[in-house]
N, C-alpha and C positions, 0 to 999 in steps of 0.2 A: 798063239801067242805073240807071233813075230807079227801077224797080221793087224793086230791092235795096235802096238808099237809104231808100226808103219806112219797107220792113218793119223796117231798121234802128233806124229814130226811134221805130217802134212800140214795138219791146221795150228802148228806152233808158230808159224810165220806168215799164216794167211792174214793179209791186210784188210783192216777195217776201215772204211771211208764212206759212211752215208751222210746223205741231208735228211736230218729229221725235224719235223716241229711240232710241237702238241698243242692241238687248241684248246681254248678256252672259253666256255659259254659266259657272255656278257649283254647286258641290256644297256639302252639309249632311252632315255625320258625328256617328256616337256610337260609339264605339269600345270604350269600356268598358274601359281599360288603366288599372285601379285608381280609376275615377271615373265620375260620370255626364254628366261635362261634352260640350257640344256644340260643334263648331268649323265654320265656314263658310269657303270659299275666296276670299269677297267681301266688301268692308268695307262694302257696302250692304245686307248683310244678318244678322241676329241669328240665333243657335241657341240655344235654351234648353237648360237641363238634362234630363234625365230624370227625371220623377217618378212615384210608386206609388199609386195610391188603391184603398182595400180591400185592398192586398195589401202584401208589403214583400220588400224583397232579403233574402237570406239572411243569420242574424245572426253565423254565423262563417264566415269566408273568403267575403263576397258575389261576389267576383271570383276566378275560377278558370279553368282552362284553356277556352278558347271556339274558334271557327270560326278566328280569326286572333288567336294571342297568348291575350289574357284575354277572358273575357266574363263577365256578370252572370248571377246566379242569383236567382231570384224565387219567392216560396212565400206560401202560406197563402191557396192558391185555393180557392172554396168546393166543397166535394163535393156539394152537394146538388142544384144546378141550374145552367145556364147563364145568367148575368145580365149585364147592362150597367154595372153598381157595381163592377167589379173591371178595373183596366187599368193598363198602362204608357204614359206619355203624353210628347210631344214635341211640339216647334214651330219654326216659322221666321216671323221678324218682319221685313219691309221695314222699311229706317230713312229718316226723312224723306220726302220725296215719292218714293223709288224704288217701283218694282213688281215683281212676280215672277210669273213664270208657272212652276207645276211640271210637270215632265215622267215623270218615275218614281221611285217608291219600292222599295229592297230592303233585307233585312237575313237574317241567318243566326238557326235557331232549333232545338232539340231540347228534350229534356225528360229528367228522371230517373227512374228505372223507374215510381215510383210519381207521376210528375208529369201534369199537364193534357195530355188527348189531341187536343183540338180548340180551333183558333186564327181567331180573326177582325181585321178591321181596319176601321176606321171613321175619318172625318175630320170637322172642323167645316165642309167646302165644303157639306154637305148638314144640320147641326147634328146629326151622328153620328147621322143617322137610318137608314142602312143601310149593310149591309157593302161593303166595295170589294175584300176578298178575304177568302177561308175556306180551312183546310187542316187537314189531322191533323197530329199531331205524333209524330216517332219519337223515338227515343233516339240516333240519327246526326242531327248536323247536316243540315237542308236550307236551301235560299236561296228566299226569298218574292221573286218580279221581278212588282211592279203598275205597271202603265200606269197614270196619272192623267188622266184625261178628263174635260171637263165646265166650264162657265163656272165654278165655284167654284175652280178650280185657275189661271185665266187672269187675268191682268194685275189681281193682287191686292194692294190698299195696304196691307191689315192683317195680322195674323197666322193662317198655316193650321195647324192642330193636328191630329196623328193620335195615335189611341188602338189599342192592343193588346191585345186581350181573350184570355182562355183560361179554358177550363172541361173540367170530368170529369176531375178527379184521381183516383187510389187513394188518397191522402190527403193532408189539409190541408198536410203538409210537404213534398209532391212538389214539384220546382222546376221552373219553364221558366227555359228557358238562352236568352238573347239577345245577338246581337252585330254588328257590323259594319251599323248602322242606316246607311243613304246614301239621301240626297233628292238627285236631278238637275233642275235647273231653269235658267231664264234671267232674268236680273233687268235693268230699266232703269236704267241708272247716272246719267242727267243728262236731262232734259226739255230739249229746244232748242225754244224757241217761237219764234224766228224766225231766219233768217240772210239778210241782203240785200246786193247789191252794187249801189253807185249811181254811174255816171259823174259825175264832174265836171271838164271840160274832158278834161285829158290825163291824169287821175288816177281813181282808183276809190276810193270811200270803202265800207270793208266794215264791218258793223254786225251784232250777235248777240246775243240774250237768252237765259238758262237761269233756268228755275223753281226749280230746284234744283242743287245739286253735291255730290259724296260724294268724299272724297280726291283731288281735282281738282289736278295741280300748274300746268299751263298749256295754252294752246290755241295750234294752231298753223296759219296759214293758209297754203297753197299754190296756185298759180297754174300753169295748163297751157293750150297751143292746142290739143290733140288728145285730152283726157280719157284719154293714155296715159302721158304722162311729166310728173310734176309738181315744180315748183320753189318752195322755201319763200319767201314773201315776209315773214314776220314772224313773230314771237311774242308773246303776251298772257299775264300771268300770271293764272290761276285763282283763284277764292273758295274753295278748299280744301274744306272741308264748310259747307254752309248751306243752309238753307230757304227763304232768301230770295231774290226775282228779282235777276239780277245782268245789268248793260248792258255790253257791250265794243265796242270800236271799233278799226279800224287803216286807214291810207290804205296803198293800191300807189300808189307814185309812179312806177311805171315799167312801167304796161301795155302792151300791144301795140295798135296798131290794128284794128279788128275784133273779133271775139269771143274772150273771155278767161273761163276756166272757173276757179271758186274752190273748194276743199275745204276744209273746217273739219276738225280733229281735236284731239281731247282727252287729253292724257296726264296719267294718274295718277301719284302719288307711289309706286307699286309698279311703274311700268313697263308697265302698262296702256295701250293707246290703242284708243280709240273714235274712228270715221271718219264722218262725215255726208254725204251725198249732196251731190254738186258742184252749184253755181249757176252762173251766166253773167251777163258783162256785156259791153254792145257800147261800143266807145268810136267814137265818130261818125268816119268816114272821111274826109265832106266839108269839114269846119269848118278852118281854118288855125288852127293853135297854134305859140304861142313860148312856152315857158318857161326857166327858167335851174333847172340843177338839179346839184349840190344850191343850196341858198340859205337860210343865209349860204353865199357861195362863197369859194375861194380866193384869196388875194392876189395870186398869179401866173398865175391861170387860171380862166375863167369858161366853163361848160359849157352850151352852148344846145342845147334841143332844139325840132325844127322838123318838124311835121308838116303836111303839105299846104299848105306855104308856099313862095311863089315870090319868096325874097328878091333884093334887088337891092342891097342894101347893111347893114351892121351896124357900130354904132360906141357905146363906152361914153361917157357925159357925167359930170361930176364934178357936186358940189352946187349949183356955180353955173353949170351948163350948158355948161362947156367941154369940147369933145372931148378924149379922152385917147388918146395913140398906142398902138397894139396890133396884133398880127398875128392875122391870120384864117385857121384852117385848118377847113375844110369838109370833111364826111364824107356818107354816105347818112342824111338825117332828122336830123342833128345838124351842130354848130360847136363851135371851141373858139376864144376869144378869149385871146392870151396875152400878157402883157407881163413885157418885159426886167427892170423892177423891181419889186418888191412894193408895190402898191397900199396907201395909208395906210386905216385901220379908217373906215369911214364908210357911208355911203347913196350909191349912184349910181343912173343911169338908162340901161337898154339901150335904144337906139334901134333896131330894125328895120323897115326899109323894104321893103314888098311892092309889087306890082305897082300896087295902086288904093289902097293905105291904109299907114297907120304905126301900128307897137305899140309901146307903151314899158312896159318892165317894172324894176320897182324892185327894185334889187340890193344885199343887203348885204354888206360885206366885212368879215370879222373877223381 
């Protein structure tokens, strides 16, 4: 038994300070439904519009029947040689201190009868130095599916740009048809710098810091005894969207003796929930604890929490030290002091006599 208590005391003040981040899948897409705009499913990432360098959209009816609904027609590809000066470009940009990891790129493509016959793709991951995809182009739509590997696609804090090149058309007016460009990726929405749980007598003080937040509505703290069933302790309003470090705190006034596990979740305004790894706090099983909860207390009832307290007597004293008559109802680890008539507003002293000591607790009645 002594060995168990020793272990508890060691963990009681063990510092908890980690850097955590919870990834969330998202997609960026360019569908060419009458425009070149990009869209993303995450508020932490911006998608650029598609731009054209050395080539241009078809002057008349640039958006015609595509792979899905409409697609774009791109013309004026050089007929003399394949080069890296003519391309269609698009990019994704993480916002604030968010970071993204790109997983795959896909798009549909085809050509007109006189359009370019060869297509390649490069990215800013290596400064557009090498092809990540190369394929011949048919007059019927095909779909390119490209896995994105390498350090340049992982945990990026800056924009990642892609270029689609085409060459060898029969005529400069021949067109490359593009549609349904899609990037699949993960984004780190919030960097959690630290999350700690520190026992303070019969309570646990919870604290956490974030390096940045985006679209964050509030945080939720939950407690569990077995890491399976969690109960909400409280909620704290988040910082919304910010690149500045934020500090938060919450007190659990009703932890259980022994090990308590705490889980932190961030809830975004769009309903997305990001849940972080649980941490633990050990409330000592050996020290006697006598507290009043809630405090300020009710004029008719004072609820007393008793841990490891072999109580022989409980009474309430007025501001002048006079004992006040009340009825004591005891339960397991708790007691209630009830009064036939409401107590006047003021400060009182709860006197709790243990076997070898006396504890005094100040009580506020409102």
